[in-house]
C-alpha positions in Angstrom: 27.0 2.5 -5.0 23.4 2.8 -3.7 20.5 5.0 -4.7 17.9 6.2 -2.2 14.4 6.6 -3.7 12.3 9.6 -2.6 9.2 8.4 -4.6 7.5 5.1 -5.2 8.9 3.6 -8.4 5.4 2.7 -9.5 3.0 5.5 -8.7 5.5 8.2 -7.8 3.9 8.9 -4.4 6.2 10.2 -1.7 4.1 8.4 1.0 5.9 5.2 1.9 7.2 3.6 5.1 9.7 1.0 6.1 8.1 -2.4 5.8 10.7 -5.0 6.7 14.5 -5.8 6.5 15.6 -8.8 4.5 19.0 -10.4 4.3 20.7 -11.3 0.9 21.3 -15.0 1.7 22.6 -15.8 -1.7 25.5 -13.5 -2.2 26.4 -10.5 -0.1 24.8 -11.4 3.2 23.9 -7.7 3.4 20.6 -6.5 4.8 18.2 -4.4 2.7 15.2 -2.4 3.7 11.9 -3.0 1.9 9.5 -0.1 1.9 5.7 -0.1 1.3 4.0 2.6 -0.7 0.9 3.8 1.2 -0.7 4.8 -2.0 -0.4 1.8 -4.4 0.9 -0.9 -1.9 4.0 -1.7 -3.9 6.9 -3.1 -1.9 10.3 -1.9 -3.0 13.9 -2.1 -1.9 15.1 1.3 -0.7 18.0 2.2 -0.8 19.0 -0.2 -3.6 22.2 -0.8 -5.7 22.4 1.4 -8.8 21.7 -0.2 -12.1 25.3 -0.2 -13.2 26.5 -1.6 -9.9 24.0 -4.5 -9.3 25.8 -7.0 -11.5 27.9 -8.6 -8.8 24.8 -9.5 -6.8 23.8 -11.9 -9.6 27.1 -13.7 -9.4 26.3 -16.9 -7.5 25.9 -20.6 -8.4 22.2 -20.9 -7.5 21.2 -18.2 -10.0 20.1 -20.6 -12.7 18.1 -18.6 -15.1 21.1 -17.9 -17.3 22.8 -21.2 -16.8 22.2 -24.4 -18.9 24.6 -26.8 -17.4 23.4 -29.3 -14.8 26.0 -28.9 -12.1 23.8 -30.1 -9.2 20.6 -32.0 -8.6 18.8 -28.7 -7.9 19.9 -27.2 -11.1 19.0 -30.4 -13.0 15.5 -30.3 -11.6 15.3 -26.5 -12.3 16.2 -27.0 -15.9 13.8 -29.9 -16.4 11.0 -27.8 -14.9 12.1 -24.9 -17.1 11.8 -27.0 -20.2 8.2 -27.9 -19.3 7.5 -24.3 -18.4 8.8 -23.2 -21.9 6.3 -25.5 -23.6 3.5 -24.2 -21.5 4.4 -20.6 -22.3 4.3 -21.4 -26.0 0.9 -23.1 -25.6 -0.3 -20.0 -23.7 0.7 -17.4 -26.4 -0.6 -19.7 -29.1 -4.0 -19.9 -27.4 -4.1 -16.1 -27.3 -3.0 -15.2 -30.8 -2.3 -18.4 -32.8 1.0 -17.0 -34.2 2.4 -13.6 -34.7 5.2 -11.3 -33.5 6.6 -12.1 -30.1 8.9 -9.9 -27.9 10.3 -11.5 -24.8 11.8 -8.9 -22.5 14.5 -10.4 -20.3 14.7 -13.4 -22.5 17.7 -15.0 -20.8 19.4 -17.6 -22.9 16.5 -17.7 -25.4 14.8 -21.1 -24.9 11.3 -19.7 -24.9 11.9 -17.7 -28.0 13.5 -20.7 -29.7 10.5 -22.9 -28.9 8.1 -20.2 -30.1 10.0 -19.7 -33.3 9.7 -23.5 -34.0 5.9 -23.0 -33.7 5.9 -20.3 -36.3 6.3 -17.1 -34.3 8.4 -14.2 -35.5 10.6 -13.6 -32.5 12.6 -10.8 -30.9 14.3 -10.6 -27.5 15.7 -8.0 -25.1 18.4 -9.2 -22.7 20.7 -6.8 -20.9 23.0 -9.5 -19.5 25.9 -10.0 -21.9 26.6 -13.7 -21.2 22.9 -14.7 -21.6 22.4 -12.4 -24.6 25.4 -14.0 -26.4 24.1 -17.5 -25.7 20.6 -16.5 -27.0 22.0 -14.9 -30.2 24.1 -18.1 -30.9 20.8 -20.0 -30.6 18.5 -17.5 -32.4 20.8 -16.0 -35.1 21.1 -12.5 -33.6 17.5 -12.0 -32.7 18.3 -10.5 -29.3 19.3 -7.0 -28.5 20.5 -5.3 -25.2 17.8 -2.6 -24.9 14.3 -1.7 -26.1 15.8 1.3 -28.0 17.7 -1.1 -30.2 14.5 -2.7 -31.6 13.4 -1.9 -35.1 11.6 1.5 -35.3 7.8 1.3 -35.4 7.6 -2.5 -35.2 4.8 -3.7 -32.9 4.2 -7.0 -31.4 1.2 -9.3 -30.8 2.6 -10.6 -27.5 5.1 -9.0 -25.2 6.2 -11.2 -22.3 8.1 -10.5 -19.1 8.5 -13.8 -17.2 9.9 -13.1 -13.7 11.5 -9.9 -15.1 9.4 -7.0 -13.9 10.8 -7.2 -10.4 14.3 -6.7 -11.7 13.8 -3.5 -13.8 15.3 -0.3 -12.3 13.5 2.0 -14.7 10.1 0.5 -14.1 7.7 3.1 -15.4 9.9 4.2 -18.4 10.4 0.6 -19.5 6.7 -0.4 -19.2 5.7 2.7 -21.2 8.1 1.8 -23.9 6.9 -1.7 -24.1 3.2 -0.7 -24.2 4.1 1.5 -27.2 5.4 -1.6 -28.9 2.2 -3.6 -28.2 -0.4 -3.8 -31.0 -3.8 -2.5 -30.1 -5.2 -6.0 -29.9 -2.0 -7.5 -28.4 -1.3 -9.0 -25.0 1.3 -8.3 -22.3 2.1 -11.2 -20.1 3.8 -10.6 -16.8 4.8 -13.2 -14.2 5.9 -12.1 -10.7 6.4 -13.7 -7.2 3.6 -13.1 -4.7 4.6 -11.8 -1.3 1.2 -12.7 0.2 1.4 -16.4 -0.8 1.3 -19.2 1.8 5.0 -20.0 1.3 5.9 -16.3 1.7 4.0 -16.2 5.0 5.4 -19.5 6.1 9.1 -18.6 5.6 8.9 -15.0 6.5 12.1 -13.1 6.2 13.8 -16.3 4.9 11.4 -16.5 1.9 13.6 -16.9 -1.2 11.1 -14.8 -3.2 12.3 -11.7 -1.5 15.7 -12.3 -3.3 17.1 -8.8 -2.3 18.6 -6.8 -3.9 18.0 -8.6 -7.2 14.2 -8.3 -6.8 13.6 -4.6 -6.6 9.8 -4.8 -6.2 7.1 -7.1 -4.8 3.6 -6.9 -6.2 0.6 -7.9 -4.0 -2.8 -8.0 -5.6 -3.4 -4.3 -4.8 -0.2 -3.3 -6.4 -1.1 -5.3 -9.5 -4.5 -3.5 -9.6 -2.7 -0.2 -9.4 -0.2 -1.3 -12.1 -3.2 -2.0 -14.4 -4.8 1.4 -13.8 -1.6 3.4 -14.0 -0.7 2.1 -17.4 -4.2 2.0 -18.8 -4.3 -1.7 -19.1 -7.0 -4.3 -18.7 -6.3 -7.5 -16.7 -7.8 -10.2 -18.8 -6.8 -13.3 -16.8 -4.7 -14.4 -13.9 -3.0 -17.9 -14.0 -1.2 -19.8 -11.3 2.5 -20.9 -11.6 2.3 -23.9 -9.3 5.9 -25.2 -9.8 7.3 -22.0 -8.3 6.2 -22.8 -4.8 8.3 -25.9 -4.7 11.5 -24.2 -6.1 11.1 -21.2 -3.8 10.4 -23.5 -0.8 13.6 -25.4 -1.6 15.7 -22.3 -1.6 13.9 -21.0 1.5 14.6 -24.2 3.4 18.3 -23.7 2.6 18.2 -20.2 4.0 16.2 -21.2 7.1 18.1 -24.4 8.0 21.4 -24.4 6.1 22.8 -27.4 8.0 19.9 -29.8 7.3 20.5 -32.8 5.0 19.6 -32.7 1.3 16.9 -35.3 1.8 15.3 -33.3 4.6 15.5 -30.1 2.6 13.8 -31.6 -0.4 11.1 -33.3 1.6 10.2 -30.2 3.5 10.2 -28.2 0.3 7.8 -30.6 -1.4 5.4 -30.4 1.6 5.6 -26.6 1.7 5.0 -26.3 -2.0 2.0 -28.6 -1.8 0.6 -26.7 1.1 1.1 -23.4 -0.6 -0.7 -24.5 -3.8 -3.5 -26.0 -1.7 -3.9 -22.8 0.2 -3.9 -20.7 -3.0 -6.9 -22.6 -4.3 -8.9 -21.4 -1.3 -7.5 -17.9 -1.2 -8.4 -16.3 -4.5 -5.3 -17.4 -6.4 -2.6 -16.4 -3.9 0.0 -18.7 -5.5 3.7 -18.4 -4.9 3.9 -16.7 -8.3 1.1 -15.6 -10.6 1.0 -14.9 -14.3 -1.1 -11.8 -15.4 -2.4 -11.4 -18.9 -3.1 -7.7 -19.8 -4.5 -6.0 -22.9 -4.6 -2.3 -23.8 -8.0 -0.7 -22.9 
């Protein structure tokens, strides 16, 4: 059921130590060990569920990224913020390339791809989850495939995006190498990941929802991102904040930390925490709850 890693998933170093133990509050209530690579600083779950066994860990009501129905106020807010975020993503890629070919890896139910398509982008998606992929293909007329290997041979893209996806990929190095081969020489790779050194991460500690074990297999601090850039021969062009994430992560974290508190109290504390986290990030070299990294090939 579980696989134990003998090497760092990013740099392949065998030098890593146990860093902390985190509980899966959302589903299994199991505790997972997070290790820290002494070479590249990547934090990674070890041991971890095998790729073909991790599915049940995603089966819980609060996992909204593949759900479109508003079954609760939290999900309603999440979906409203997601709609705004989608429009901002389209603005971002348009500012980089105007229009062109877009590949969204881990595209979920396809809202971002659909919005980009309406703005003139030629779109393609990769989504391993069957339910989400089926919804996306219903929306996008079969533009989404299950794996990278099912993409058209030799086709390259102007923009390849991974929005909160990198931390979920079992075959980290192999997948990134395949994606880079699909990127045009003047193209951009956009990666968004949670930040384990953000104010809200420090504030909530082991109850920080951004750990999200075992679904999040990796956690990238600034050193790990720098090593990611070097290992794959990329150039980090720009780093952008994702300010809404601090509020959502704080909301989930409040539920883990104080499960019996009232909804009003939970939301109020989450708003205060999110605001404090974003304020601190402005003074700490961009240490937001989540950051968005824009890479180019060297």
